[in-house]
PQR file with spaces between the fields and no chain letter, atoms N, CA, C, O and H, PARSE charges and radii, in Angstrom:
ATOM       1  N    MET     1      -2.128    2.764    9.583 -0.4000 1.5000
ATOM       2  CA   MET     1      -3.393    2.218    9.129 -0.0000 2.0000
ATOM       3  C    MET     1      -4.514    2.908    9.921  0.5500 1.7000
ATOM       4  O    MET     1      -4.413    3.046   11.140 -0.5500 1.4000
ATOM       5  N    PRO     2      -5.561    3.333    9.248 -0.5600 1.5000
ATOM       6  CA   PRO     2      -6.650    4.040    9.933  0.2800 2.0000
ATOM       7  C    PRO     2      -7.378    3.152   10.946  0.5500 1.7000
ATOM       8  O    PRO     2      -7.428    1.928   10.818 -0.5500 1.4000
ATOM       9  N    ARG     3      -7.929    3.812   11.942 -0.4000 1.5000
ATOM      10  CA   ARG     3      -8.704    3.139   12.981 -0.0000 2.0000
ATOM      11  C    ARG     3     -10.165    3.522   12.789  0.5500 1.7000
ATOM      12  O    ARG     3     -10.479    4.694   12.585 -0.5500 1.4000
ATOM      13  H    ARG     3      -7.888    4.806   12.046  0.4000 1.0000
ATOM      14  N    TYR     4     -11.049    2.549   12.853 -0.4000 1.5000
ATOM      15  CA   TYR     4     -12.481    2.778   12.696 -0.0000 2.0000
ATOM      16  C    TYR     4     -13.208    2.263   13.933  0.5500 1.7000
ATOM      17  O    TYR     4     -12.929    1.167   14.418 -0.5500 1.4000
ATOM      18  H    TYR     4     -10.793    1.596   13.019  0.4000 1.0000
ATOM      19  N    ASP     5     -14.137    3.061   14.433 -0.4000 1.5000
ATOM      20  CA   ASP     5     -14.917    2.698   15.608 -0.0000 2.0000
ATOM      21  C    ASP     5     -16.270    2.156   15.162  0.5500 1.7000
ATOM      22  O    ASP     5     -16.885    2.664   14.224 -0.5500 1.4000
ATOM      23  H    ASP     5     -14.364    3.951   14.039  0.4000 1.0000
ATOM      24  N    PHE     6     -16.715    1.120   15.851 -0.4000 1.5000
ATOM      25  CA   PHE     6     -17.988    0.476   15.553 -0.0000 2.0000
ATOM      26  C    PHE     6     -18.791    0.306   16.832  0.5500 1.7000
ATOM      27  O    PHE     6     -18.231    0.301   17.929 -0.5500 1.4000
ATOM      28  H    PHE     6     -16.216    0.707   16.612  0.4000 1.0000
ATOM      29  N    ARG     7     -20.105    0.167   16.691 -0.4000 1.5000
ATOM      30  CA   ARG     7     -20.989   -0.148   17.815 -0.0000 2.0000
ATOM      31  C    ARG     7     -21.865   -1.308   17.396  0.5500 1.7000
ATOM      32  O    ARG     7     -22.386   -1.344   16.281 -0.5500 1.4000
ATOM      33  H    ARG     7     -20.560    0.171   15.801  0.4000 1.0000
ATOM      34  N    CYS     8     -22.020   -2.255   18.306 -0.4000 1.5000
ATOM      35  CA   CYS     8     -22.869   -3.420   18.063 -0.0000 2.0000
ATOM      36  C    CYS     8     -24.305   -3.067   18.421  0.5500 1.7000
ATOM      37  O    CYS     8     -24.576   -2.609   19.531 -0.5500 1.4000
ATOM      38  H    CYS     8     -21.597   -2.225   19.211  0.4000 1.0000
ATOM      39  N    ARG     9     -25.207   -3.275   17.503 -0.4000 1.5000
ATOM      40  CA   ARG     9     -26.625   -2.999   17.762 -0.0000 2.0000
ATOM      41  C    ARG     9     -27.259   -4.074   18.639  0.5500 1.7000
ATOM      42  O    ARG     9     -28.288   -3.831   19.270 -0.5500 1.4000
ATOM      43  H    ARG     9     -24.987   -3.648   16.602  0.4000 1.0000
ATOM      44  N    SER    10     -26.659   -5.251   18.683 -0.4000 1.5000
ATOM      45  CA   SER    10     -27.223   -6.350   19.481 -0.0000 2.0000
ATOM      46  C    SER    10     -26.904   -6.216   20.971  0.5500 1.7000
ATOM      47  O    SER    10     -27.791   -6.351   21.814 -0.5500 1.4000
ATOM      48  H    SER    10     -25.823   -5.449   18.170  0.4000 1.0000
ATOM      49  N    CYS    11     -25.627   -5.950   21.292 -0.4000 1.5000
ATOM      50  CA   CYS    11     -25.230   -5.911   22.702 -0.0000 2.0000
ATOM      51  C    CYS    11     -24.799   -4.529   23.177  0.5500 1.7000
ATOM      52  O    CYS    11     -24.606   -4.329   24.376 -0.5500 1.4000
ATOM      53  H    CYS    11     -24.907   -5.840   20.607  0.4000 1.0000
ATOM      54  N    GLY    12     -24.642   -3.566   22.259 -0.4000 1.5000
ATOM      55  CA   GLY    12     -24.263   -2.211   22.635 -0.0000 2.0000
ATOM      56  C    GLY    12     -22.777   -1.982   22.819  0.5500 1.7000
ATOM      57  O    GLY    12     -22.365   -0.874   23.164 -0.5500 1.4000
ATOM      58  H    GLY    12     -24.799   -3.729   21.285  0.4000 1.0000
ATOM      59  N    ALA    13     -21.961   -3.003   22.597 -0.4000 1.5000
ATOM      60  CA   ALA    13     -20.511   -2.852   22.766 -0.0000 2.0000
ATOM      61  C    ALA    13     -19.950   -1.921   21.703  0.5500 1.7000
ATOM      62  O    ALA    13     -20.407   -1.925   20.559 -0.5500 1.4000
ATOM      63  H    ALA    13     -22.295   -3.902   22.316  0.4000 1.0000
ATOM      64  N    THR    14     -18.958   -1.125   22.084 -0.4000 1.5000
ATOM      65  CA   THR    14     -18.224   -0.329   21.109 -0.0000 2.0000
ATOM      66  C    THR    14     -16.816   -0.903   21.015  0.5500 1.7000
ATOM      67  O    THR    14     -16.240   -1.333   22.014 -0.5500 1.4000
ATOM      68  H    THR    14     -18.587   -1.122   23.012  0.4000 1.0000
ATOM      69  N    PHE    15     -16.278   -0.906   19.815 -0.4000 1.5000
ATOM      70  CA   PHE    15     -14.961   -1.481   19.587 -0.0000 2.0000
ATOM      71  C    PHE    15     -14.325   -0.799   18.391  0.5500 1.7000
ATOM      72  O    PHE    15     -15.008   -0.134   17.612 -0.5500 1.4000
ATOM      73  H    PHE    15     -16.746   -0.557   19.003  0.4000 1.0000
ATOM      74  N    GLU    16     -13.034   -0.961   18.248 -0.4000 1.5000
ATOM      75  CA   GLU    16     -12.320   -0.351   17.141 -0.0000 2.0000
ATOM      76  C    GLU    16     -11.593   -1.415   16.343  0.5500 1.7000
ATOM      77  O    GLU    16     -11.174   -2.444   16.874 -0.5500 1.4000
ATOM      78  H    GLU    16     -12.480   -1.501   18.881  0.4000 1.0000
ATOM      79  N    LEU    17     -11.455   -1.141   15.054 -0.4000 1.5000
ATOM      80  CA   LEU    17     -10.714   -2.015   14.158 -0.0000 2.0000
ATOM      81  C    LEU    17      -9.740   -1.174   13.359  0.5500 1.7000
ATOM      82  O    LEU    17     -10.065   -0.060   12.947 -0.5500 1.4000
ATOM      83  H    LEU    17     -11.795   -0.305   14.624  0.4000 1.0000
ATOM      84  N    ARG    18      -8.560   -1.697   13.143 -0.4000 1.5000
ATOM      85  CA   ARG    18      -7.597   -1.058   12.250 -0.0000 2.0000
ATOM      86  C    ARG    18      -7.663   -1.824   10.936  0.5500 1.7000
ATOM      87  O    ARG    18      -7.470   -3.039   10.887 -0.5500 1.4000
ATOM      88  H    ARG    18      -8.297   -2.602   13.477  0.4000 1.0000
ATOM      89  N    ARG    19      -7.944   -1.075    9.871 -0.4000 1.5000
ATOM      90  CA   ARG    19      -8.063   -1.696    8.551 -0.0000 2.0000
ATOM      91  C    ARG    19      -7.713   -0.670    7.494  0.5500 1.7000
ATOM      92  O    ARG    19      -7.679    0.531    7.760 -0.5500 1.4000
ATOM      93  H    ARG    19      -8.101   -0.088    9.910  0.4000 1.0000
ATOM      94  N    THR    20      -7.457   -1.150    6.308 -0.4000 1.5000
ATOM      95  CA   THR    20      -7.111   -0.245    5.214 -0.0000 2.0000
ATOM      96  C    THR    20      -8.318    0.600    4.836  0.5500 1.7000
ATOM      97  O    THR    20      -9.454    0.242    5.148 -0.5500 1.4000
ATOM      98  H    THR    20      -7.485   -2.126    6.091  0.4000 1.0000
ATOM      99  N    MET    21      -8.073    1.721    4.163 -0.4000 1.5000
ATOM     100  CA   MET    21      -9.168    2.577    3.734 -0.0000 2.0000
ATOM     101  C    MET    21     -10.073    1.843    2.745  0.5500 1.7000
ATOM     102  O    MET    21     -11.275    2.106    2.695 -0.5500 1.4000
ATOM     103  H    MET    21      -7.150    2.012    3.909  0.4000 1.0000
ATOM     104  N    ALA    22      -9.515    0.941    1.971 -0.4000 1.5000
ATOM     105  CA   ALA    22     -10.314    0.162    1.027 -0.0000 2.0000
ATOM     106  C    ALA    22     -11.315   -0.738    1.750  0.5500 1.7000
ATOM     107  O    ALA    22     -12.343   -1.103    1.179 -0.5500 1.4000
ATOM     108  H    ALA    22      -8.539    0.728    2.012  0.4000 1.0000
ATOM     109  N    GLN    23     -11.024   -1.097    3.001 -0.4000 1.5000
ATOM     110  CA   GLN    23     -11.907   -1.961    3.788 -0.0000 2.0000
ATOM     111  C    GLN    23     -12.798   -1.170    4.743  0.5500 1.7000
ATOM     112  O    GLN    23     -13.506   -1.768    5.553 -0.5500 1.4000
ATOM     113  H    GLN    23     -10.189   -0.800    3.465  0.4000 1.0000
ATOM     114  N    ALA    24     -12.778    0.152    4.665 -0.4000 1.5000
ATOM     115  CA   ALA    24     -13.475    1.003    5.628 -0.0000 2.0000
ATOM     116  C    ALA    24     -14.958    0.691    5.737  0.5500 1.7000
ATOM     117  O    ALA    24     -15.509    0.758    6.836 -0.5500 1.4000
ATOM     118  H    ALA    24     -12.203    0.638    4.007  0.4000 1.0000
ATOM     119  N    ASN    25     -15.618    0.355    4.649 -0.4000 1.5000
ATOM     120  CA   ASN    25     -17.060    0.118    4.680 -0.0000 2.0000
ATOM     121  C    ASN    25     -17.427   -1.356    4.713  0.5500 1.7000
ATOM     122  O    ASN    25     -18.601   -1.705    4.591 -0.5500 1.4000
ATOM     123  H    ASN    25     -15.170    0.301    3.756  0.4000 1.0000
ATOM     124  N    ASP    26     -16.432   -2.225    4.875 -0.4000 1.5000
ATOM     125  CA   ASP    26     -16.725   -3.650    4.983 -0.0000 2.0000
ATOM     126  C    ASP    26     -17.458   -3.934    6.297  0.5500 1.7000
ATOM     127  O    ASP    26     -17.239   -3.230    7.283 -0.5500 1.4000
ATOM     128  H    ASP    26     -15.479   -1.941    4.974  0.4000 1.0000
ATOM     129  N    PRO    27     -18.315   -4.942    6.328 -0.5600 1.5000
ATOM     130  CA   PRO    27     -19.009   -5.292    7.578  0.2800 2.0000
ATOM     131  C    PRO    27     -18.012   -5.684    8.671  0.5500 1.7000
ATOM     132  O    PRO    27     -16.934   -6.205    8.386 -0.5500 1.4000
ATOM     133  N    ALA    28     -18.387   -5.426    9.909 -0.4000 1.5000
ATOM     134  CA   ALA    28     -17.545   -5.776   11.050 -0.0000 2.0000
ATOM     135  C    ALA    28     -18.344   -6.641   12.009  0.5500 1.7000
ATOM     136  O    ALA    28     -19.553   -6.460   12.158 -0.5500 1.4000
ATOM     137  H    ALA    28     -19.263   -5.002   10.140  0.4000 1.0000
ATOM     138  N    VAL    29     -17.681   -7.567   12.650 -0.4000 1.5000
ATOM     139  CA   VAL    29     -18.297   -8.429   13.657 -0.0000 2.0000
ATOM     140  C    VAL    29     -17.790   -7.981   15.016  0.5500 1.7000
ATOM     141  O    VAL    29     -16.587   -7.793   15.196 -0.5500 1.4000
ATOM     142  H    VAL    29     -16.699   -7.714   12.529  0.4000 1.0000
ATOM     143  N    CYS    30     -18.696   -7.807   15.980 -0.4000 1.5000
ATOM     144  CA   CYS    30     -18.293   -7.363   17.312 -0.0000 2.0000
ATOM     145  C    CYS    30     -17.524   -8.465   18.036  0.5500 1.7000
ATOM     146  O    CYS    30     -17.590   -9.626   17.631 -0.5500 1.4000
ATOM     147  H    CYS    30     -19.673   -7.960   15.834  0.4000 1.0000
ATOM     148  N    PRO    31     -16.796   -8.122   19.101 -0.5600 1.5000
ATOM     149  CA   PRO    31     -16.022   -9.122   19.846  0.2800 2.0000
ATOM     150  C    PRO    31     -16.875  -10.267   20.416  0.5500 1.7000
ATOM     151  O    PRO    31     -16.358  -11.347   20.702 -0.5500 1.4000
ATOM     152  N    GLN    32     -18.186  -10.020   20.578 -0.4000 1.5000
ATOM     153  CA   GLN    32     -19.082  -11.065   21.087 -0.0000 2.0000
ATOM     154  C    GLN    32     -19.621  -11.958   19.970  0.5500 1.7000
ATOM     155  O    GLN    32     -20.329  -12.931   20.232 -0.5500 1.4000
ATOM     156  H    GLN    32     -18.605   -9.143   20.346  0.4000 1.0000
ATOM     157  N    GLY    33     -19.277  -11.616   18.704 -0.4000 1.5000
ATOM     158  CA   GLY    33     -19.686  -12.445   17.577 -0.0000 2.0000
ATOM     159  C    GLY    33     -20.936  -11.963   16.849  0.5500 1.7000
ATOM     160  O    GLY    33     -21.374  -12.607   15.896 -0.5500 1.4000
ATOM     161  H    GLY    33     -18.702  -10.826   18.492  0.4000 1.0000
ATOM     162  N    HIS    34     -21.522  -10.839   17.280 -0.4000 1.5000
ATOM     163  CA   HIS    34     -22.711  -10.315   16.610 -0.0000 2.0000
ATOM     164  C    HIS    34     -22.325   -9.623   15.307  0.5500 1.7000
ATOM     165  O    HIS    34     -21.276   -8.986   15.220 -0.5500 1.4000
ATOM     166  H    HIS    34     -21.166  -10.316   18.054  0.4000 1.0000
ATOM     167  N    GLU    35     -23.172   -9.752   14.305 -0.4000 1.5000
ATOM     168  CA   GLU    35     -22.877   -9.170   13.002 -0.0000 2.0000
ATOM     169  C    GLU    35     -23.623   -7.870   12.738  0.5500 1.7000
ATOM     170  O    GLU    35     -23.344   -7.201   11.743 -0.5500 1.4000
ATOM     171  H    GLU    35     -24.025  -10.270   14.376  0.4000 1.0000
ATOM     172  N    ASP    36     -24.568   -7.491   13.603 -0.4000 1.5000
ATOM     173  CA   ASP    36     -25.361   -6.274   13.402 -0.0000 2.0000
ATOM     174  C    ASP    36     -24.628   -5.085   14.027  0.5500 1.7000
ATOM     175  O    ASP    36     -24.918   -4.683   15.154 -0.5500 1.4000
ATOM     176  H    ASP    36     -24.795   -8.034   14.412  0.4000 1.0000
ATOM     177  N    THR    37     -23.665   -4.527   13.269 -0.4000 1.5000
ATOM     178  CA   THR    37     -22.857   -3.423   13.778 -0.0000 2.0000
ATOM     179  C    THR    37     -22.990   -2.213   12.863  0.5500 1.7000
ATOM     180  O    THR    37     -23.403   -2.323   11.708 -0.5500 1.4000
ATOM     181  H    THR    37     -23.430   -4.853   12.354  0.4000 1.0000
ATOM     182  N    VAL    38     -22.632   -1.068   13.403 -0.4000 1.5000
ATOM     183  CA   VAL    38     -22.660    0.181   12.646 -0.0000 2.0000
ATOM     184  C    VAL    38     -21.347    0.921   12.875  0.5500 1.7000
ATOM     185  O    VAL    38     -20.833    0.963   13.993 -0.5500 1.4000
ATOM     186  H    VAL    38     -22.297   -0.978   14.341  0.4000 1.0000
ATOM     187  N    LYS    39     -20.806    1.507   11.799 -0.4000 1.5000
ATOM     188  CA   LYS    39     -19.568    2.280   11.911 -0.0000 2.0000
ATOM     189  C    LYS    39     -19.905    3.643   12.485  0.5500 1.7000
ATOM     190  O    LYS    39     -20.852    4.289   12.036 -0.5500 1.4000
ATOM     191  H    LYS    39     -21.223    1.472   10.891  0.4000 1.0000
ATOM     192  N    LEU    40     -19.133    4.090   13.481 -0.4000 1.5000
ATOM     193  CA   LEU    40     -19.358    5.371   14.137 -0.0000 2.0000
ATOM     194  C    LEU    40     -18.548    6.463   13.456  0.5500 1.7000
ATOM     195  O    LEU    40     -17.494    6.205   12.875 -0.5500 1.4000
ATOM     196  H    LEU    40     -18.364    3.565   13.846  0.4000 1.0000
ATOM     197  N    LEU    41     -19.048    7.660   13.535 -0.4000 1.5000
ATOM     198  CA   LEU    41     -18.330    8.808   13.007 -0.0000 2.0000
ATOM     199  C    LEU    41     -17.273    9.201   14.021  0.5500 1.7000
ATOM     200  O    LEU    41     -17.587    9.474   15.180 -0.5500 1.4000
ATOM     201  H    LEU    41     -19.904    7.870   14.007  0.4000 1.0000
ATOM     202  N    SER    42     -16.031    9.228   13.592 -0.4000 1.5000
ATOM     203  CA   SER    42     -14.926    9.577   14.483 -0.0000 2.0000
ATOM     204  C    SER    42     -14.454   10.986   14.185  0.5500 1.7000
ATOM     205  O    SER    42     -14.471   11.438   13.040 -0.5500 1.4000
ATOM     206  H    SER    42     -15.776    9.006   12.651  0.4000 1.0000
ATOM     207  N    THR    43     -14.034   11.668   15.235 -0.4000 1.5000
ATOM     208  CA   THR    43     -13.445   12.989   15.060 -0.0000 2.0000
ATOM     209  C    THR    43     -11.946   12.879   15.241  0.5500 1.7000
ATOM     210  O    THR    43     -11.460   12.035   15.995 -0.5500 1.4000
ATOM     211  H    THR    43     -14.021   11.301   16.165  0.4000 1.0000
ATOM     212  N    VAL    44     -11.227   13.722   14.557 -0.4000 1.5000
ATOM     213  CA   VAL    44      -9.774   13.703   14.620 -0.0000 2.0000
ATOM     214  C    VAL    44      -9.297   15.080   15.052  0.5500 1.7000
ATOM     215  O    VAL    44      -9.717   16.096   14.499 -0.5500 1.4000
ATOM     216  H    VAL    44     -11.622   14.408   13.945  0.4000 1.0000
ATOM     217  N    ALA    45      -8.431   15.105   16.027 -0.4000 1.5000
ATOM     218  CA   ALA    45      -7.830   16.365   16.470 -0.0000 2.0000
ATOM     219  C    ALA    45      -6.417   16.424   15.915  0.5500 1.7000
ATOM     220  O    ALA    45      -5.624   15.504   16.115 -0.5500 1.4000
ATOM     221  H    ALA    45      -8.089   14.280   16.477  0.4000 1.0000
ATOM     222  N    VAL    46      -6.110   17.495   15.227 -0.4000 1.5000
ATOM     223  CA   VAL    46      -4.782   17.669   14.661 -0.0000 2.0000
ATOM     224  C    VAL    46      -4.147   18.878   15.321  0.5500 1.7000
ATOM     225  O    VAL    46      -4.726   19.965   15.344 -0.5500 1.4000
ATOM     226  H    VAL    46      -6.755   18.243   15.064  0.4000 1.0000
ATOM     227  N    THR    47      -2.962   18.681   15.852 -0.4000 1.5000
ATOM     228  CA   THR    47      -2.244   19.793   16.468 -0.0000 2.0000
ATOM     229  C    THR    47      -0.909   19.946   15.758  0.5500 1.7000
ATOM     230  O    THR    47      -0.359   18.984   15.222 -0.5500 1.4000
ATOM     231  H    THR    47      -2.492   17.799   15.833  0.4000 1.0000
ATOM     232  N    GLY    48      -0.408   21.152   15.764 -0.4000 1.5000
ATOM     233  CA   GLY    48       0.875   21.411   15.123 -0.0000 2.0000
ATOM     234  C    GLY    48       1.858   21.980   16.105  0.5500 1.7000
ATOM     235  O    GLY    48       1.523   22.246   17.259 -0.5500 1.4000
ATOM     236  H    GLY    48      -0.856   21.933   16.199  0.4000 1.0000
ATOM     237  N    ALA    49       3.052   22.162   15.653 -0.4000 1.5000
ATOM     238  CA   ALA    49       4.106   22.712   16.494 -0.0000 2.0000
ATOM     239  C    ALA    49       4.298   24.186   16.166  0.5500 1.7000
ATOM     240  O    ALA    49       5.428   24.650   16.015 -0.5500 1.4000
ATOM     241  H    ALA    49       3.324   21.946   14.716  0.4000 1.0000
ATOM     242  N    GLY    50       3.203   24.918   16.056 -0.4000 1.5000
ATOM     243  CA   GLY    50       3.259   26.332   15.709 -0.0000 2.0000
ATOM     244  C    GLY    50       3.593   27.194   16.904  0.5500 1.7000
ATOM     245  O    GLY    50       4.050   26.706   17.938 -0.5500 1.4000
ATOM     246  H    GLY    50       2.285   24.541   16.179  0.4000 1.0000
ATOM     247  N    SER    51       3.364   28.457   16.749 -0.4000 1.5000
ATOM     248  CA   SER    51       3.719   29.425   17.795 -0.0000 2.0000
ATOM     249  C    SER    51       2.717   29.411   18.948  0.5500 1.7000
ATOM     250  O    SER    51       2.968   30.037   19.978 -0.5500 1.4000
ATOM     251  H    SER    51       2.993   28.853   15.909  0.4000 1.0000
ATOM     252  N    GLY    52       1.602   28.722   18.804 -0.4000 1.5000
ATOM     253  CA   GLY    52       0.641   28.651   19.888 -0.0000 2.0000
ATOM     254  C    GLY    52      -0.496   29.658   19.753  0.5500 1.7000
ATOM     255  O    GLY    52      -1.427   29.640   20.558 -0.5500 1.4000
ATOM     256  H    GLY    52       1.398   28.214   17.967  0.4000 1.0000
ATOM     257  N    SER    53      -0.440   30.530   18.758 -0.4000 1.5000
ATOM     258  CA   SER    53      -1.537   31.470   18.557 -0.0000 2.0000
ATOM     259  C    SER    53      -1.825   31.584   17.078  0.5500 1.7000
ATOM     260  O    SER    53      -0.949   31.378   16.239 -0.5500 1.4000
ATOM     261  H    SER    53       0.316   30.545   18.104  0.4000 1.0000
ATOM     262  N    ALA    54      -3.060   31.915   16.774 -0.4000 1.5000
ATOM     263  CA   ALA    54      -3.470   32.071   15.381 -0.0000 2.0000
ATOM     264  C    ALA    54      -2.944   33.400   14.841  0.5500 1.7000
ATOM     265  O    ALA    54      -2.802   34.365   15.592 -0.5500 1.4000
ATOM     266  H    ALA    54      -3.772   32.082   17.456  0.4000 1.0000
ATOM     267  N    PRO    55      -2.657   33.449   13.552 -0.5600 1.5000
ATOM     268  CA   PRO    55      -2.211   34.703   12.974  0.2800 2.0000
ATOM     269  C    PRO    55      -3.311   35.760   13.026  0.5500 1.7000
ATOM     270  O    PRO    55      -4.490   35.452   12.852 -0.5500 1.4000
ATOM     271  N    GLN    56      -2.920   36.988   13.265 -0.4000 1.5000
ATOM     272  CA   GLN    56      -3.863   38.082   13.347 -0.0000 2.0000
ATOM     273  C    GLN    56      -4.010   38.768   11.993  0.5500 1.7000
ATOM     274  O    GLN    56      -3.032   38.922   11.261 -0.5500 1.4000
ATOM     275  H    GLN    56      -1.962   37.238   13.406  0.4000 1.0000
ATOM     276  N    ALA    57      -5.239   39.182   11.660 -0.4000 1.5000
ATOM     277  CA   ALA    57      -5.491   39.921   10.420 -0.0000 2.0000
ATOM     278  C    ALA    57      -4.950   41.341   10.594  0.5500 1.7000
ATOM     279  O    ALA    57      -5.014   41.903   11.687 -0.5500 1.4000
ATOM     280  H    ALA    57      -6.033   39.057   12.255  0.4000 1.0000
ATOM     281  N    PRO    58      -4.418   41.919    9.515 -0.5600 1.5000
ATOM     282  CA   PRO    58      -3.925   43.287    9.610  0.2800 2.0000
ATOM     283  C    PRO    58      -5.060   44.248    9.918  0.5500 1.7000
ATOM     284  O    PRO    58      -6.177   44.066    9.435 -0.5500 1.4000
ATOM     285  N    ALA    59      -4.785   45.265   10.715 -0.4000 1.5000
ATOM     286  CA   ALA    59      -5.827   46.229   11.121 -0.0000 2.0000
ATOM     287  C    ALA    59      -6.008   47.312   10.093  0.5500 1.7000
ATOM     288  O    ALA    59      -6.840   48.202   10.274 -0.5500 1.4000
ATOM     289  H    ALA    59      -3.878   45.413   11.108  0.4000 1.0000
């Protein structure tokens, strides 16, 4: 299940929620009970089990 990060505009707390993609844009309440929150843009790092180097273009 995807994880979404939020920040509370009232108290400044940041928190995460795990919810379905269908619920991604639903309002979130901060742990302190404030309803004025904003969803943060999250970055995802993907790594593979490759050879460790990028393929080189032919010369």
